[in-house]
Residue, then its C-alpha position, 0 to 999 in steps of 0.5 A: m483521361r482519368f487519374f487511375e486509368n493511367k497505369n504508370i501513375r496508378s502504380a507509382f501512387l500505390s507503390i509510394y502509398c504502400l511504402i509509406h504506410v508499411g514503413l510508418c507502421s513498422a516504425s510504430a511497432q518497434p520499441s524505443d530504446s528509452t522505454l519504461s515498463q510497468e514493472t520498472f515503473l512500479n519498482l520506482v514507485r515502491t522505492f522512492h514515492p513519499i507514501a511508500r517511505q511513510a509506510a516504512i516509517i509506520v513500522d519504525r514508529a511501531d518498533a520505537g513504541l515497542v522499545a518504550a513499552r519494554a521500559g515497564f520491565d526495566p530494572v530500577l536502581s534508586v538511592d534515597a539519602e536524607r539527613k536532618t540537623f536542627d538547633g544543634k541536634y542530630y536528628y537522623e541520617h538515612v541512606n537506602p540504595e535499592l534495586r527493584i526488578p519487575t517480572w512478567y507475572g506482576v511479581e517484583i523482586a527488590g533488594g537493598l541496603e539501609r544505613n540509619l543513624g541519628d539521635l531522634l531516629n524513627p523507632e520503626l527503622s533499624r539503627g545502623r547498617s542492614s540489608y534486605l531481599g524481598v518480593s511483592i506479589p499481587i494475589a487477585k488484581n493484577l495477577l494475570m494482567d496489569k498495566r505494564r503487561a498490557v502496554l507491552s502486549q499491545a505494543r507487540i501487536m501494534r508492531d505486527q499490525s504496522l507491517w500489514e498497514r504498510r502492505l495496505a498503503i503499498n497496495d493502494l499506492l501501486h494500484d493508483a500508480a498502475m492505473r496512471y501507467w496504463n492510461w499513459v500507455q493508452a494515450d501513447q498508443v492512440q497518439r502513435i496511431l493518429a500520427d501514422a494516419v496523419e502522415v499517410s493522409r498527408q502523402r495521399f493529399r500530395l499525390v491527389r493534388s499532383g494528379h489534379a494539377q495534371g488534369d487526372r483528378p477532379a478538384i473535389d478529390t483534393t478537397e476530400a483528401l484535404t478534409q481527411l487530413q485536417a480531421f486527422q490533424l485535429a484528432l492528433n492534436e487532441a491525442t497529443l494533449n491527452l498524452a501530455k496530460a497522462r505523462l504529467e499524471l504519471s510523473d506524480y508517482l516518480w520521485k528521486t532519491n533526495d525526495e524531489p519529484w521527477y518529471l518523465p522526460p519526453g523521450i521516454r515512452p512505454d514499453s510496446t511489449s506491455m500491450a502485446v500480451s496473450l489472452l491465455a487462461g493464465m492471464t485470468p486468475e482463478l476466483a476461488g483460490t484468490l478469494e481464499t487467499a484474500l480472506r486469509e492474507h488481505p491487509k485490511l482483514k489482518i489489521l482488524d485481526y490485530k485490532l481485535r487482539s489489542l482490544e482483547v488485551e484491553r478487556q483483560l486489563k479492564f477485568q482486573d478492576l472487578l477484582p479486589k486489590v490484594d498485595l503480599k509483601y515479604n522481605l528477608l532482613s540481615k544485619g550489616y551489609a551481608t546477604p540476607l540468605h545466610a546460613g541458619i536463616e529462619p524466614f518466618r520466625n525471625d529477621f523478616k518483614f511481612g505485609l498484606g494490603v487489601a482494598m476493594p470498591l464496594r460498588l465496582s462502578q468504574g470496573r463494571g463500566l470500563y469492562r462493559e465498554a471494552r466488550l462493546k468495542i470488541r463487538e463493534t470491531r467484529l461487526g466491522q470485520s464482517q462487513t469488511v469481509w463481505e465488501i472484499e468478497n464482492k469487490i473481488r467477484y466484481q473485478h473478476a467478472a470485469l476481467l472476464q468481460l474485458r477479455d471477451q471484448w478484447l477478442q471481439a475487438l481483435d476480430y473487429v479490427r481484422n474485419h475493418e482491415q479487410l473492408y479497407r483493403g477491399e475498398e482500396l482495391k476497388f478504388r485502384l480499379g476505378e470502381s470506388t471513390l476516395f470518399l468511400v476509401n476515407s470512410r473505410e479508413n476512418k472506421l479502421l482508425e476507430a477500430r484500432e483506437k477501440l482495440v487499444s482502449v479495451r487492451a488498456k482497460y483489460l490490463s488495468a482490470f488485471v491490476s485492480f483484481q490483484w489490488s482488490a485481493g490485497q496482492l500488490r506489494 
């Protein structure tokens, strides 16, 4: 009497097999209490990863540079004191405290006191005590731009640029981390599928071997069941190794608050709902709107915009070298330490000091060379900006096309799995009726297993492509 011609044995075998299969599938579909979702993982990365912290330091350094650049406009208080005696002669004694205040448009305001004494005093100096209040104005060169204003302007630009440099670093970091996460999710899902298949195959082998011992099954069926079990065990071992590798690669992005790396504990698994997303139109962003936003807010393009602004400031500064240097100085003078702005003052008839300095290179070689170099830098950066815009557009279009293609593959993979499930169930039913063999059942099961692994792979690729699409548009932050 054949094994499955006995209704009691056949019913017991099918009941045990179905209970094991349904129970294991339900257990694998139920998420673990210790799970790690993509959003939680990316939050950990953007908070604790060294690259994320280095990106924050970029902004702090730019702030420090801006503070240093403001030093060019700090008021300066100075005191010049000097006394000379030699061979019993009292030559001179000078005491000159001064406050100098630079302003934005190159004008400097200065005020101070003078005390000049001595037997051999320089005739140009006013003997005794006096005070002055004056102004220094550049007439040509340095009137619209000078070194101090250029440094401060570029420091402000660098501060704004550093914010986008941080966003660019975070965008790249989160993209790499998300790729590792979905690789880990795929490896975990494949390992679960193979673990279920091994357990089901082990129970089937035990039942077939028991049937052979009772004389209800031929010996070849035990060999068939055993080889199936061994094939699944080998695949499970490889999948377990791939999962361990994916877990270690994921741990590269996990850090503690004290800047120490953190290895992902074995008990933590990916959130099963991460793969259970619907294929709605909302999961595929609209291309035109994404392109428009990217060309307006992509970190790479914003950084180039600020670089062009900085180069424009440099061009304005270099243009000053083409102008003659004409400096006008005027001081109001007063006897004693009283303020020079006393009543009855005659600023251009008495009690004043006036000076005019003029200088200009005859060939302007340095000015012409530096100004041309500044213009060429702007031209070079604009060409690079055009190339970057084109590269970003093409990258976004490619990622969008890949996203649509993978969405279609996901739908096809779903149908592929459903069809193989029907074939497997049909072959299993024929086997229960004695119209098929264990070899054909195993073949159908192998195809079903391959289809499920393909579905997991396509889902992981689709979700990875979704992240890559956001990354190409510079939207990960």
